[in-house]
N, C-alpha and C positions, 0 to 999 in steps of 0.2 A: 642657839645663839642669843645672848641677852642684848638689851639695848645699850648696856655699858660696853659692849664689844664694838670696837671701831669698824670691823668688817660688816657688822649688821646693818650699817647705814649706807654702805657703798658710796662714800664721798659726800653724803648729805649730813651736814652738821646738825646735831640735835642739842639744843640748849635746855636749860631747866624748864622753860615754859613749854617747849615741845613735849618734854617728858611728863609734865603735869597734865597737858592735854591728853596724851596717850593714856595715862593712868586714870584720869577721870572718865574717859570713854570706855576703858576696860571695865570699870565698875558699873557704868550706866551708859550703854550705847545709844539710848534714846534721849539723853539729856539735850535740852534745847540749846541752840547756839548762844542765846542770851545768858542762860544759866552757866554754860561752859565758860564763856568769857568772864563772867563774874567770879567763877571759881578759880580761874588762873590769873585774875587781876589784869586783864587787858581789854581793849575795846572789842565789841562784837565784830566789827569789820576786820580788825587785825586777827582775831581768833579765826574767822572764816578763811582768811588768806593763808594762815598757818596750816589749818586743816587741809585745805586744797593742796598745799605744797607737800604735806605728809602723804597724802593720797597719790599725788603725781609721782613722788619719789618711790612709791611702792612700800613705804613703811607701814601705812595703814592700808590693808588690802580689802577691807570690807567690814560690815557690821553684822552682828549675829545675836541670837538669843541663847540663853542656857535653859535647859529644861530638866525636869526631874524624871528620869527614865521610869522609875517605879510608878509615878502618877500617870505615865503614858501606857501602863500595862506591861512594861518591860522589867520583869522581876529578876532576871538572871543576866549578869554581865561577866565577861572574862577578857583577859588578854590572851590572844592566841598567837603563838610564836611559830613562824614558818621557816623551814629550810627549803631553799629552791635549787633547782638545777641551774648551772651557770647560764647567763644570758637570757633568762626567762622573765626578768623583772618587768620590762616595758609591756610585754604581751599580757602579763598577769595583772598588772596594776589596775587597769580598767575593769577587768572581770571581778576583782575583789571589791572595787568601789560600787559595782552594780548590784552587789548583794545587799538588800535593804538593812539587814541586821549588822552590817559592818559600818561602824560609825567613824573609824579613823584608821588610816593605813600609814605605816612608817617604815621606810627602808633603813636598815641599820647595818653597822659593821660588827664583826664578831662571829661567833659560831653559828648563830641563826641570822636569817636575812631580813625578815619582815616581822613587825609586831602589829597586830590588829586589835582594835577595841571592838568587841562584839557585844551587842545587847539583844536579848531575846525575851520572849514571854515568860519562859520558865526553863528549868534545866533540861527537860525533854526537847524543847524547841532549840535550845543552845546546842545540844548533842546533834540534832538534825542538821543545823547550820554547819557545824564543824565536820561531821562525818559525810553528809550528803552534798554539801555545796562547796566547802573549802578544800577538803582532802582530795577529791577527785579532779581538781583543776590541773590541767597540764603544767608540769614544771614543779608542782609541790611534791617534795621528797618526804618531809616529815612535819608534824605539828606537835606542839605542846600547848596545853590549855591551863591557864591559871585563873581560877575563879576570883572574882572581885567581891569582897564582902562589904566594902564601904569605899567611896571615892569622893574626892573634893577637888575643885579647881583652885589653883593658887595663882594669884596675880602679883605676888610679892616682888618679882623681878621688874615690874613696871613702876615701882615706887621709888 
């Protein structure tokens, strides 16, 4: 759901300044309040109040960092697609999140049920995660693994 989607804000009106604040924070979550206020051309106090409103409304849910997996020693990445038995999602979700190599879990619609972003030391370690940790989980019927050769984060929807 993008920020231009009215359902994304659940009744909270986002104006151009709110969108500029979100865009600036998406580029640099460590920006100071003073610099953020200057960037969006409002007072520091007004910027702080808007930021608190965006957080309280659940539009901004946290601040994070982006890391280079390869520089962390994680040279193999893949999207692993799971087919589940019906009604196993809630029980399986936390087990998947508890696997350190699983960076992202997404419930989907369509022929497969879940997409995982898995990052491992190398292809042998990736194979171990898929075959020894993910496939044996109760409720997992089938997996498909798609190696990632290059990936980038886009924040264009926030501009």
